[in-house]
C-alpha positions in Angstrom: 0.0 0.0 0.0 1.3 3.5 -0.9 2.2 5.5 2.2 0.5 8.9 2.8 2.6 12.0 3.1 4.3 12.4 6.4 7.1 14.3 8.1 5.6 17.7 8.1 8.5 18.9 10.1 10.6 18.5 7.0 8.5 21.2 5.1 11.0 24.0 5.7 13.9 21.9 4.5 12.0 20.6 1.4 11.1 24.1 0.2 13.2 27.1 -0.7 16.5 25.3 -1.1 18.9 26.6 -3.7 19.1 23.9 -6.3 18.6 23.1 -10.0 16.2 20.2 -10.4 16.6 18.4 -13.7 13.4 19.5 -15.4 14.5 19.7 -19.0 16.5 17.0 -20.8 17.5 17.3 -24.4 18.1 13.6 -25.3 16.7 12.6 -28.7 13.5 10.7 -28.1 10.7 8.7 -29.7 7.1 8.6 -28.5 4.9 5.7 -27.3 1.2 5.9 -26.3 -0.7 3.3 -24.3 -4.0 2.8 -22.6 -3.8 0.5 -19.6 -6.7 1.5 -17.3 -6.5 4.4 -14.9 -3.7 6.7 -16.1 -2.4 7.6 -12.7 -0.8 4.2 -12.2 0.9 3.9 -15.6 2.2 7.5 -15.2 4.1 6.4 -12.1 5.1 3.1 -13.7 6.7 4.6 -16.8 7.9 7.8 -15.2 10.5 6.0 -13.1 11.5 3.5 -15.8 15.1 3.8 -17.0 15.2 5.4 -20.4 11.9 7.3 -20.1 12.5 11.0 -20.3 9.0 12.5 -19.9 5.4 11.5 -19.4 2.0 13.1 -19.6 -1.5 11.6 -19.4 -4.5 12.5 -21.5 -7.2 11.3 -23.8 -6.8 9.8 -27.2 -8.1 7.1 -29.6 -11.5 8.6 -30.3 -13.2 11.2 -32.4 -14.7 13.6 -29.8 -13.3 17.1 -30.0 -11.8 18.7 -27.0 -12.5 15.9 -24.5 -12.3 16.5 -20.7 -12.4 14.1 -17.8 -16.1 14.4 -17.2 -16.9 14.7 -20.9 -14.5 12.2 -22.5 -16.8 11.0 -25.3 -15.3 8.0 -27.1 -11.7 8.6 -26.0 -9.5 6.4 -23.7 -7.3 7.4 -20.8 -3.7 7.1 -22.1 -0.2 7.9 -21.3 2.1 9.6 -23.8 5.8 8.6 -23.2 8.9 10.3 -24.5 11.7 7.7 -24.3 15.4 7.4 -25.3 15.5 4.4 -27.8 19.2 4.1 -27.1 18.4 3.2 -23.5 15.0 1.4 -23.7 13.4 -0.2 -26.7 9.8 -0.1 -27.8 9.7 -3.8 -27.1 10.8 -3.2 -23.5 8.0 -0.6 -23.1 5.5 -3.2 -24.5 6.7 -5.7 -21.9 5.7 -3.3 -19.2 2.5 -2.6 -21.0 1.5 -6.3 -21.2 2.3 -7.0 -17.6 0.9 -4.0 -15.8 -2.7 -3.6 -16.8 -5.0 -2.4 -14.0 -8.0 -4.4 -15.2 -6.2 -7.1 -17.2 -5.9 -7.8 -20.9 -8.9 -10.1 -21.3 -11.6 -8.3 -19.4 -13.7 -6.0 -21.6 -14.0 -2.6 -19.9 -15.7 0.6 -20.9 -13.8 2.5 -23.5 -12.3 5.0 -20.9 -10.2 2.2 -19.4 -9.7 -0.1 -22.4 -6.4 -1.8 -23.4 -5.0 0.3 -26.3 -1.7 0.7 -28.2 -1.5 3.8 -30.4 1.4 3.5 -32.8 3.4 6.5 -34.1 5.0 4.9 -37.2 4.9 1.7 -39.2 7.7 0.1 -37.3 5.8 0.5 -34.0 2.7 -1.0 -35.6 4.6 -4.1 -36.8 6.3 -4.5 -33.4 3.0 -4.1 -31.5 1.1 -6.6 -33.6 3.9 -9.2 -33.4 4.1 -8.6 -29.6 0.3 -9.0 -29.2 0.4 -12.3 -31.1 3.2 -13.6 -28.8 1.3 -12.5 -25.8 -1.8 -14.2 -27.0 0.0 -17.5 -27.2 1.2 -17.1 -23.6 -2.3 -16.3 -22.3 -4.4 -18.8 -24.3 -7.2 -19.9 -24.0 -8.0 -16.4 -22.7 -8.5 -13.9 -25.5 -6.5 -10.6 -25.5 -8.8 -7.7 -26.4 -6.1 -5.0 -26.8 -6.7 -2.7 -29.7 -3.9 -1.4 -31.9 -4.5 1.8 -33.9 -2.7 4.7 -35.4 -2.0 7.6 -33.0 -4.2 10.6 -33.7 -4.7 13.8 -31.7 -3.6 13.6 -28.1 -5.5 15.8 -25.6 -3.6 16.4 -22.3 -5.6 15.7 -19.2 -6.3 18.3 -16.6 -3.4 19.4 -14.5 -4.7 17.6 -11.4 -4.2 14.3 -13.2 -0.6 15.0 -14.2 2.0 13.5 -11.8 -0.8 12.7 -9.4 1.3 10.9 -6.8 3.9 13.7 -6.7 1.3 16.4 -6.3 0.2 14.6 -3.1 3.6 15.6 -1.6 3.1 19.3 -1.7 6.3 20.5 0.0 8.4 18.4 -2.3 6.5 19.6 -5.3 7.1 23.2 -4.2 10.7 22.5 -3.4 11.5 21.4 -7.0 9.6 24.4 -8.4 6.9 22.4 -10.0 4.6 24.6 -12.2 1.5 23.7 -14.2 3.6 23.6 -17.4 6.3 21.4 -15.8 3.6 18.9 -14.8 3.6 18.0 -18.5 7.3 18.3 -19.4 9.6 17.8 -16.3 12.0 14.9 -16.2 12.5 15.0 -12.5 8.8 15.2 -11.8 8.2 12.1 -13.9 10.9 10.2 -12.0 9.7 11.3 -8.5 6.1 10.5 -9.4 7.2 6.9 -9.8 9.8 6.7 -7.1 7.4 7.9 -4.4 5.4 4.8 -4.8 8.4 2.5 -5.0 8.6 2.0 -8.8 12.0 0.7 -10.0 13.3 0.3 -6.4 15.9 1.8 -4.1 19.0 0.9 -6.0 18.0 2.7 -9.2 16.9 5.7 -7.2 20.1 5.9 -5.3 22.1 5.4 -8.5 20.6 8.5 -10.2 19.5 10.6 -7.2 22.5 13.0 -7.6 21.7 13.5 -11.3 18.2 14.7 -10.6 19.3 18.0 -8.9 17.7 17.3 -5.5 18.9 18.5 -2.2 20.2 16.0 0.4 17.0 16.5 2.4 14.8 15.9 -0.7 16.8 12.7 -1.5 16.4 11.4 2.0 12.6 12.2 1.9 12.1 10.3 -1.3 14.3 7.5 -0.2 12.1 6.8 2.7 9.1 6.5 0.5 10.9 4.2 -2.0 11.8 1.9 0.9 8.2 1.9 2.3 6.5 1.3 -1.0 8.9 -0.8 -3.1 7.0 -3.9 -4.3 3.6 -2.4 -3.6 0.7 -1.7 -6.0 0.8 1.1 -8.6 -2.8 1.5 -9.5 -5.7 3.6 -8.2 
């Protein structure tokens, strides 16, 4: 179970500390877009995955113009991922996709939470279709219902959905200078949004903590949550 925010006595140390959190990263990237159920969980999952540079959640896959959370129309909750293909492959991302669905791959849900792969080029389409066929063999006789379709317009979700777990740690969010725009683009925000619920574990966090531009107090604060939550659930 994900721990709730604690240590209010740390508030003064987590805010207003001279530092340069690593919000922007200029590594060449490719995009991947997946629907896996509630997008809060997969935002944390992919955000702290090695090789992922940025994440944002939103609505895609349908035809309704200007969807919103309470007026989504025929769209699906999805995550849009910017990733470094030199560090993590599209196949690696698909492996996480297949193994981390909130509602499973064979249970038909309303379109909001359906299993969906939106490909951005022909190579992604071919890889996704081959991967689905392999996954179907593994899961037979159950029938995978994941849809594969070309990526169309992506509509970012409301700010309160972005980096949802990180926003629950208000002092930390303020301390790294998180703004509405950075909710959609920040590298360090994506990482912390996953680490705070234990994604990728303590060793990876400690290996890259110094690169994220955090203060010592912030590193210790996040470290405590990684330890508490490693191995726990990621979904709503």
